[in-house]
C-alpha positions in Angstrom: -12.9 -14.8 -11.8 -11.1 -14.7 -15.2 -11.3 -11.0 -15.9 -7.7 -10.0 -16.2 -6.5 -8.6 -19.8 -9.8 -8.6 -21.3 -10.5 -7.3 -24.8 -13.4 -5.2 -26.1 -15.4 -8.3 -27.1 -15.0 -10.0 -23.8 -16.0 -6.6 -22.0 -19.2 -6.7 -24.2 -19.9 -10.4 -23.3 -19.1 -9.4 -19.4 -21.8 -6.6 -19.7 -24.3 -8.9 -21.3 -23.6 -11.6 -18.7 -24.1 -9.1 -15.9 -27.4 -7.5 -17.2 -29.0 -10.9 -17.9 -28.0 -12.0 -14.4 -29.7 -8.7 -13.0 -32.8 -9.5 -15.1 -32.7 -13.3 -13.7 -32.5 -12.2 -10.2 -35.4 -9.7 -10.4 -37.4 -12.8 -12.1 -36.2 -15.6 -9.5 -35.5 -13.4 -6.4 -32.8 -16.0 -5.4 -29.5 -16.5 -6.9 -29.8 -20.1 -6.0 -32.6 -20.3 -8.5 -30.3 -19.3 -11.5 -28.5 -21.7 -13.6 -25.7 -21.0 -16.0 -27.8 -22.9 -18.8 -30.6 -20.5 -18.1 -28.4 -17.5 -17.9 -26.6 -18.0 -21.3 -29.8 -19.2 -22.9 -31.5 -15.8 -22.1 -28.2 -13.9 -22.8 -27.9 -15.6 -26.2 -24.2 -16.5 -25.7 -22.6 -20.0 -25.3 -21.6 -21.7 -22.2 -18.2 -21.5 -23.4 -18.4 -17.6 -23.5 -19.8 -17.9 -19.8 -16.9 -20.0 -18.7 -14.2 -18.4 -20.2 -15.2 -15.2 -18.0 -16.6 -17.0 -14.7 -16.4 -20.3 -13.2 -20.2 -19.9 -11.8 -23.2 -17.9 -11.1 -21.8 -16.7 -7.8 -18.9 -15.1 -9.4 -21.1 -12.9 -11.6 -22.6 -11.6 -8.1 -19.2 -11.3 -6.7 -18.1 -9.1 -9.7 -21.4 -6.8 -8.7 -20.1 -6.4 -5.1 -16.7 -5.9 -5.7 -17.5 -3.2 -8.5 -19.5 -1.1 -6.0 -16.8 -1.4 -3.3 -14.2 -0.2 -5.5 -16.1 2.5 -7.0 -17.8 4.0 -3.9 -15.5 3.5 -1.3 -12.3 5.7 -2.3 -12.0 7.5 0.9 -8.3 7.9 1.0 -8.3 11.5 -0.1 -11.1 12.5 2.4 -10.2 14.2 5.9 -12.5 14.4 8.7 -14.2 17.6 7.7 -18.1 18.4 7.0 -17.1 18.9 3.4 -15.4 15.5 3.0 -18.3 13.7 4.8 -20.7 15.2 2.2 -18.4 14.3 -0.5 -18.0 10.8 0.8 -21.9 10.2 0.7 -22.2 12.1 -2.4 -19.7 9.4 -3.9 -21.7 6.6 -2.6 -25.2 7.8 -3.7 -24.1 9.2 -7.0 -22.8 5.7 -7.9 -26.1 4.0 -6.9 -28.1 6.6 -8.8 -25.8 6.0 -12.1 -26.5 2.1 -11.6 -30.0 2.2 -10.1 -31.5 0.0 -12.7 -29.4 -3.0 -11.8 -29.1 -2.6 -8.2 -32.8 -2.3 -7.9 -33.1 -5.8 -9.5 -30.2 -7.3 -7.5 -31.0 -5.7 -3.9 -34.7 -7.5 -4.5 -33.0 -10.9 -4.3 -32.5 -12.5 -0.8 -29.0 -12.6 -1.2 -28.5 -9.0 -1.2 -28.5 -8.7 2.7 -25.0 -10.6 2.7 -24.0 -8.0 0.2 -25.3 -5.4 2.2 -23.6 -6.5 5.3 -20.4 -6.2 3.2 -21.1 -2.7 2.2 -22.0 -1.7 5.6 -18.8 -3.3 6.9 -17.0 -1.0 4.5 -18.9 2.1 5.3 -18.3 1.5 9.1 -14.5 1.1 8.2 -14.3 4.1 6.0 -16.0 6.4 8.5 -13.9 5.0 11.2 -10.7 5.6 9.5 -11.9 9.2 8.2 -13.2 10.2 11.9 -10.4 8.5 13.7 -12.0 8.7 17.2 -13.0 5.5 18.9 -15.5 7.6 20.9 -17.7 7.7 17.6 -17.8 3.8 17.1 -21.5 3.2 18.4 -22.7 6.2 16.5 -20.9 4.9 13.4 -22.5 1.4 13.7 -25.8 2.9 14.3 -25.7 5.3 11.4 -24.1 2.9 8.9 -26.8 0.3 9.6 -29.8 2.7 9.2 -28.1 4.3 6.0 -27.8 0.6 4.6 -31.5 0.0 5.5 -32.7 3.1 3.8 -30.9 2.1 0.3 -32.3 -1.3 0.6 -35.8 -0.2 1.4 -35.4 2.2 -1.7 -34.4 -0.5 -4.0 -37.0 -2.7 -2.6 -39.6 0.1 -3.1 -40.5 -0.1 0.5 -40.1 3.7 0.7 -41.0 6.2 -1.9 -37.9 8.6 -1.3 -35.4 8.8 -4.3 -31.7 8.4 -3.8 -31.1 12.4 -3.9 -33.6 12.6 -1.0 -32.0 9.6 0.9 -28.7 11.2 0.2 -29.5 14.7 1.6 -31.0 13.0 4.4 -28.0 10.8 5.5 -25.5 13.7 5.0 -27.5 15.9 7.6 -27.6 13.1 9.9 -23.9 12.4 9.6 -22.9 16.0 10.3 -25.4 16.1 13.2 -24.1 12.8 14.7 -20.3 13.5 13.8 -19.7 17.2 14.5 
């Protein structure tokens, strides 16, 4: 990706590319069905504008993935306490709520499960470092996979619970399992 040292105009173009990409994901259901030509036409930008920021469609998807991982998984100031476990999950769910519209589009695509696997690994790693006790490894794996599955089901509208309800449920289960 070519996103270093970007100006205000470039930021607007990148946001437009991301928004259009998310809309196309919702329409097409698969990233493989999206072309740069289609994206730039729908976004009303030139191919040059697209290629000045990204090499291909997959880099746009990668940018979404990196953003969520950077925003959500800052756990370095957390410790193995009930309060910090709650803050950790509040951080994740607050980010998802703030970006719910775009993630509901992205997570309906078939490629979403590859991304969710990355997030699952990141949550597992974060909780493992936070808890720092190998006897909880299977609990953390089980818990992490269940959490990710609930998030995906929410965004795919397979369950009726909202993100606040899921967050409360996840935090309660985390405390029950880990403490």
